[in-house]
Biotite code that builds the C-alpha atoms (Angstrom):
import biotite.structure as struc

atoms = struc.array([
    struc.Atom([-77.435, -13.425, 56.892], chain_id="A", res_id=1, res_name="UNK", atom_name="CA", element="C"),
    struc.Atom([-79.100, -12.979, 60.248], chain_id="A", res_id=2, res_name="UNK", atom_name="CA", element="C"),
    struc.Atom([-81.101, -10.035, 58.929], chain_id="A", res_id=3, res_name="UNK", atom_name="CA", element="C"),
    struc.Atom([-82.579, -12.225, 56.211], chain_id="A", res_id=4, res_name="UNK", atom_name="CA", element="C"),
    struc.Atom([-83.642, -14.792, 58.808], chain_id="A", res_id=5, res_name="UNK", atom_name="CA", element="C"),
    struc.Atom([-85.480, -12.141, 60.821], chain_id="A", res_id=6, res_name="UNK", atom_name="CA", element="C"),
    struc.Atom([-87.244, -10.816, 57.727], chain_id="A", res_id=7, res_name="UNK", atom_name="CA", element="C"),
    struc.Atom([-88.179, -14.320, 56.641], chain_id="A", res_id=8, res_name="UNK", atom_name="CA", element="C"),
    struc.Atom([-89.642, -15.109, 60.076], chain_id="A", res_id=9, res_name="UNK", atom_name="CA", element="C"),
    struc.Atom([-91.852, -12.041, 59.820], chain_id="A", res_id=10, res_name="UNK", atom_name="CA", element="C"),
    struc.Atom([-93.009, -13.069, 56.343], chain_id="A", res_id=11, res_name="UNK", atom_name="CA", element="C"),
    struc.Atom([-93.728, -16.616, 57.512], chain_id="A", res_id=12, res_name="UNK", atom_name="CA", element="C"),
    struc.Atom([-95.855, -15.331, 60.347], chain_id="A", res_id=13, res_name="UNK", atom_name="CA", element="C"),
    struc.Atom([-97.753, -13.030, 57.971], chain_id="A", res_id=14, res_name="UNK", atom_name="CA", element="C"),
    struc.Atom([-98.390, -15.936, 55.590], chain_id="A", res_id=15, res_name="UNK", atom_name="CA", element="C"),
    struc.Atom([-99.559, -18.204, 58.413], chain_id="A", res_id=16, res_name="UNK", atom_name="CA", element="C"),
    struc.Atom([-96.744, -20.715, 58.023], chain_id="A", res_id=17, res_name="UNK", atom_name="CA", element="C"),
    struc.Atom([-96.301, -22.763, 61.210], chain_id="A", res_id=18, res_name="UNK", atom_name="CA", element="C"),
    struc.Atom([-93.202, -21.721, 63.137], chain_id="A", res_id=19, res_name="UNK", atom_name="CA", element="C"),
    struc.Atom([-91.626, -25.192, 63.032], chain_id="A", res_id=20, res_name="UNK", atom_name="CA", element="C"),
    struc.Atom([-91.896, -25.378, 59.276], chain_id="A", res_id=21, res_name="UNK", atom_name="CA", element="C"),
    struc.Atom([-90.731, -21.792, 58.935], chain_id="A", res_id=22, res_name="UNK", atom_name="CA", element="C"),
    struc.Atom([-87.575, -22.502, 60.929], chain_id="A", res_id=23, res_name="UNK", atom_name="CA", element="C"),
    struc.Atom([-86.751, -25.450, 58.677], chain_id="A", res_id=24, res_name="UNK", atom_name="CA", element="C"),
    struc.Atom([-87.405, -23.490, 55.460], chain_id="A", res_id=25, res_name="UNK", atom_name="CA", element="C"),
    struc.Atom([-85.321, -20.566, 56.647], chain_id="A", res_id=26, res_name="UNK", atom_name="CA", element="C"),
    struc.Atom([-82.404, -22.618, 57.941], chain_id="A", res_id=27, res_name="UNK", atom_name="CA", element="C"),
    struc.Atom([-82.141, -24.815, 54.847], chain_id="A", res_id=28, res_name="UNK", atom_name="CA", element="C"),
    struc.Atom([-82.530, -21.907, 52.436], chain_id="A", res_id=29, res_name="UNK", atom_name="CA", element="C"),
    struc.Atom([-79.979, -19.669, 54.112], chain_id="A", res_id=30, res_name="UNK", atom_name="CA", element="C"),
    struc.Atom([-77.488, -22.529, 54.535], chain_id="A", res_id=31, res_name="UNK", atom_name="CA", element="C"),
    struc.Atom([-77.749, -23.449, 50.857], chain_id="A", res_id=32, res_name="UNK", atom_name="CA", element="C"),
    struc.Atom([-77.472, -19.789, 49.809], chain_id="A", res_id=33, res_name="UNK", atom_name="CA", element="C"),
    struc.Atom([-74.361, -19.284, 51.940], chain_id="A", res_id=34, res_name="UNK", atom_name="CA", element="C"),
    struc.Atom([-72.821, -22.388, 50.428], chain_id="A", res_id=35, res_name="UNK", atom_name="CA", element="C"),
    struc.Atom([-73.470, -21.274, 46.854], chain_id="A", res_id=36, res_name="UNK", atom_name="CA", element="C"),
    struc.Atom([-72.157, -17.738, 47.475], chain_id="A", res_id=37, res_name="UNK", atom_name="CA", element="C"),
    struc.Atom([-69.152, -18.924, 49.474], chain_id="A", res_id=38, res_name="UNK", atom_name="CA", element="C"),
    struc.Atom([-66.566, -18.573, 46.696], chain_id="A", res_id=39, res_name="UNK", atom_name="CA", element="C"),
    struc.Atom([-67.564, -15.086, 45.566], chain_id="A", res_id=40, res_name="UNK", atom_name="CA", element="C"),
    struc.Atom([-65.350, -12.184, 46.545], chain_id="A", res_id=41, res_name="UNK", atom_name="CA", element="C"),
    struc.Atom([-68.122, -9.610, 46.414], chain_id="A", res_id=42, res_name="UNK", atom_name="CA", element="C"),
    struc.Atom([-71.698, -10.439, 47.386], chain_id="A", res_id=43, res_name="UNK", atom_name="CA", element="C"),
    struc.Atom([-74.407, -7.849, 46.877], chain_id="A", res_id=44, res_name="UNK", atom_name="CA", element="C"),
    struc.Atom([-77.769, -7.727, 48.590], chain_id="A", res_id=45, res_name="UNK", atom_name="CA", element="C"),
    struc.Atom([-79.388, -8.657, 45.279], chain_id="A", res_id=46, res_name="UNK", atom_name="CA", element="C"),
    struc.Atom([-77.158, -11.744, 45.095], chain_id="A", res_id=47, res_name="UNK", atom_name="CA", element="C"),
    struc.Atom([-78.312, -12.810, 48.555], chain_id="A", res_id=48, res_name="UNK", atom_name="CA", element="C"),
    struc.Atom([-81.986, -12.166, 47.799], chain_id="A", res_id=49, res_name="UNK", atom_name="CA", element="C"),
    struc.Atom([-81.831, -13.989, 44.461], chain_id="A", res_id=50, res_name="UNK", atom_name="CA", element="C"),
    struc.Atom([-80.036, -17.003, 45.942], chain_id="A", res_id=51, res_name="UNK", atom_name="CA", element="C"),
    struc.Atom([-82.260, -17.291, 49.017], chain_id="A", res_id=52, res_name="UNK", atom_name="CA", element="C"),
    struc.Atom([-85.366, -16.888, 46.844], chain_id="A", res_id=53, res_name="UNK", atom_name="CA", element="C"),
    struc.Atom([-84.197, -19.711, 44.587], chain_id="A", res_id=54, res_name="UNK", atom_name="CA", element="C"),
    struc.Atom([-83.845, -21.976, 47.610], chain_id="A", res_id=55, res_name="UNK", atom_name="CA", element="C"),
    struc.Atom([-87.155, -20.881, 49.173], chain_id="A", res_id=56, res_name="UNK", atom_name="CA", element="C"),
    struc.Atom([-89.016, -21.825, 45.994], chain_id="A", res_id=57, res_name="UNK", atom_name="CA", element="C"),
    struc.Atom([-88.207, -25.454, 46.787], chain_id="A", res_id=58, res_name="UNK", atom_name="CA", element="C"),
    struc.Atom([-90.173, -25.236, 50.040], chain_id="A", res_id=59, res_name="UNK", atom_name="CA", element="C"),
    struc.Atom([-92.818, -22.537, 49.713], chain_id="A", res_id=60, res_name="UNK", atom_name="CA", element="C"),
    struc.Atom([-93.440, -20.494, 46.575], chain_id="A", res_id=61, res_name="UNK", atom_name="CA", element="C"),
    struc.Atom([-95.591, -17.896, 48.353], chain_id="A", res_id=62, res_name="UNK", atom_name="CA", element="C"),
    struc.Atom([-92.845, -17.175, 50.860], chain_id="A", res_id=63, res_name="UNK", atom_name="CA", element="C"),
    struc.Atom([-90.273, -16.963, 48.060], chain_id="A", res_id=64, res_name="UNK", atom_name="CA", element="C"),
    struc.Atom([-92.454, -14.487, 46.171], chain_id="A", res_id=65, res_name="UNK", atom_name="CA", element="C"),
    struc.Atom([-93.028, -12.259, 49.199], chain_id="A", res_id=66, res_name="UNK", atom_name="CA", element="C"),
    struc.Atom([-89.333, -12.287, 50.120], chain_id="A", res_id=67, res_name="UNK", atom_name="CA", element="C"),
    struc.Atom([-88.212, -11.563, 46.560], chain_id="A", res_id=68, res_name="UNK", atom_name="CA", element="C"),
    struc.Atom([-90.627, -8.640, 46.212], chain_id="A", res_id=69, res_name="UNK", atom_name="CA", element="C"),
    struc.Atom([-90.369, -7.319, 49.769], chain_id="A", res_id=70, res_name="UNK", atom_name="CA", element="C"),
    struc.Atom([-88.770, -4.004, 48.803], chain_id="A", res_id=71, res_name="UNK", atom_name="CA", element="C"),
    struc.Atom([-91.061, -3.623, 45.813], chain_id="A", res_id=72, res_name="UNK", atom_name="CA", element="C"),
    struc.Atom([-94.346, -4.029, 47.698], chain_id="A", res_id=73, res_name="UNK", atom_name="CA", element="C"),
    struc.Atom([-95.981, -0.774, 48.675], chain_id="A", res_id=74, res_name="UNK", atom_name="CA", element="C"),
])
């Protein structure tokens, strides 16, 4: 999930989230997502996005929204 971390860092910077806070949000969200997807045999990109978004909503709803809709934004 290193790609997700890079994308999230870019989004945090664009939203003006301080880098220290961004690192914490990203680390906790990705760790929790990995833990919840651990037992699945097949994990799609949509599964990862949905799970990380769910975790991000706990910390920053704007970041969660941007991440969830990243591929939909034109």
